[in-house]
C-alpha positions as a Markdown table, in Angstrom:
| # | Residue | x | y | z |
|---|---|---|---|---|
| 1 | Met | -4.8 | -3.0 | -20.0 |
| 2 | Ala | -1.5 | -3.3 | -22.0 |
| 3 | Lys | 1.7 | -2.2 | -20.4 |
| 4 | Phe | 3.8 | 0.4 | -22.3 |
| 5 | Glu | 7.2 | -1.2 | -23.0 |
| 6 | Ala | 9.1 | 1.6 | -21.3 |
| 7 | His | 6.8 | 1.7 | -18.3 |
| 8 | Asp | 9.3 | 0.6 | -15.7 |
| 9 | Glu | 12.0 | 3.0 | -17.0 |
| 10 | Ile | 9.6 | 5.9 | -16.9 |
| 11 | Ile | 8.7 | 5.1 | -13.3 |
| 12 | Glu | 12.4 | 4.8 | -12.3 |
| 13 | Thr | 13.2 | 8.2 | -14.0 |
| 14 | Met | 10.4 | 9.8 | -11.9 |
| 15 | Cys | 11.7 | 8.1 | -8.7 |
| 16 | Asp | 15.3 | 9.2 | -9.5 |
| 17 | Phe | 14.1 | 12.8 | -9.8 |
| 18 | Lys | 12.0 | 12.6 | -6.6 |
| 19 | Lys | 15.1 | 11.2 | -4.7 |
| 20 | Gly | 17.3 | 14.0 | -6.1 |
| 21 | Leu | 19.4 | 11.7 | -8.4 |
| 22 | Arg | 18.4 | 13.7 | -11.5 |
| 23 | Thr | 18.0 | 17.5 | -12.0 |
| 24 | Leu | 15.0 | 19.0 | -13.5 |
| 25 | Asp | 16.8 | 19.5 | -16.8 |
| 26 | Ser | 18.2 | 16.0 | -17.1 |
| 27 | Gly | 15.0 | 14.4 | -15.7 |
| 28 | Ser | 12.7 | 16.2 | -18.2 |
| 29 | Lys | 15.1 | 15.4 | -21.1 |
| 30 | Val | 15.1 | 11.7 | -20.3 |
| 31 | Leu | 11.4 | 11.6 | -19.6 |
| 32 | Ala | 10.6 | 13.3 | -22.9 |
| 33 | Glu | 12.7 | 10.8 | -24.8 |
| 34 | Gln | 11.0 | 7.8 | -23.0 |
| 35 | Thr | 7.4 | 9.0 | -23.3 |
| 36 | Gly | 7.4 | 11.1 | -26.5 |
| 37 | Leu | 6.2 | 14.2 | -24.5 |
| 38 | Thr | 7.5 | 17.6 | -25.3 |
| 39 | Asp | 10.3 | 18.9 | -23.0 |
| 40 | Asp | 7.9 | 21.5 | -21.6 |
| 41 | Val | 5.3 | 19.0 | -20.6 |
| 42 | Ala | 7.8 | 16.6 | -19.1 |
| 43 | Arg | 9.3 | 19.5 | -17.1 |
| 44 | Ala | 5.9 | 20.5 | -15.8 |
| 45 | Leu | 5.1 | 16.9 | -14.9 |
| 46 | Leu | 8.3 | 16.6 | -12.9 |
| 47 | Lys | 7.9 | 20.0 | -11.2 |
| 48 | Gly | 4.4 | 19.1 | -10.1 |
| 49 | Met | 5.6 | 15.8 | -8.7 |
| 50 | Lys | 8.3 | 17.6 | -6.6 |
| 51 | Lys | 5.6 | 19.8 | -5.0 |
| 52 | Ser | 3.2 | 16.9 | -4.3 |
| 53 | Tyr | 3.3 | 14.8 | -1.2 |
| 54 | Thr | 3.7 | 11.5 | -3.0 |
| 55 | Asn | 6.6 | 9.3 | -2.0 |
| 56 | Ile | 8.6 | 6.7 | -3.9 |
| 57 | Thr | 6.4 | 3.8 | -2.8 |
| 58 | Gln | 3.3 | 5.5 | -4.1 |
| 59 | Ile | 4.9 | 6.2 | -7.4 |
| 60 | Arg | 6.1 | 2.7 | -7.9 |
| 61 | Gly | 3.2 | 1.0 | -6.3 |
| 62 | Tyr | 5.4 | -1.2 | -4.2 |
| 63 | Ser | 8.3 | -1.0 | -1.8 |
| 64 | Arg | 11.8 | -2.5 | -2.3 |
| 65 | Glu | 12.3 | -3.0 | 1.4 |
| 66 | Lys | 12.8 | -6.4 | 2.9 |
| 67 | Pro | 9.6 | -8.0 | 4.5 |
| 68 | Gly | 11.1 | -7.7 | 8.0 |
| 69 | Ala | 11.7 | -4.0 | 7.6 |
| 70 | Leu | 8.2 | -3.5 | 6.2 |
| 71 | Ala | 6.6 | -5.5 | 9.1 |
| 72 | Ser | 8.4 | -3.4 | 11.7 |
| 73 | Lys | 6.8 | -0.2 | 10.2 |
| 74 | Ile | 3.2 | -1.3 | 10.5 |
| 75 | Gly | 1.2 | 1.2 | 12.5 |
| 76 | Lys | 4.0 | 3.8 | 12.6 |
| 77 | Pro | 4.2 | 7.1 | 10.7 |
| 78 | Asn | 6.8 | 5.8 | 8.3 |
| 79 | Gln | 4.6 | 2.9 | 7.1 |
| 80 | Ala | 4.5 | 2.5 | 3.4 |
| 81 | Lys | 1.2 | 3.8 | 2.1 |
| 82 | Met | 0.0 | 2.3 | -1.2 |
């Protein structure tokens, strides 16, 4: 499957919104520009993400933590779930 050229930027926009670095207005505006979605659809997508129980690691598909930090979390409630 081909990777959309703005794929990583879209994921980081979603992660920034989930972490609280972007508001719903700014996040939906940037996401709409990156994906070509209408502003209403981008807003609904981000609103749905905020209510879901997904975390940043599940959105990205990987964790940016160091291997030692990841190893210490194995078997604990804060283990990265992919």
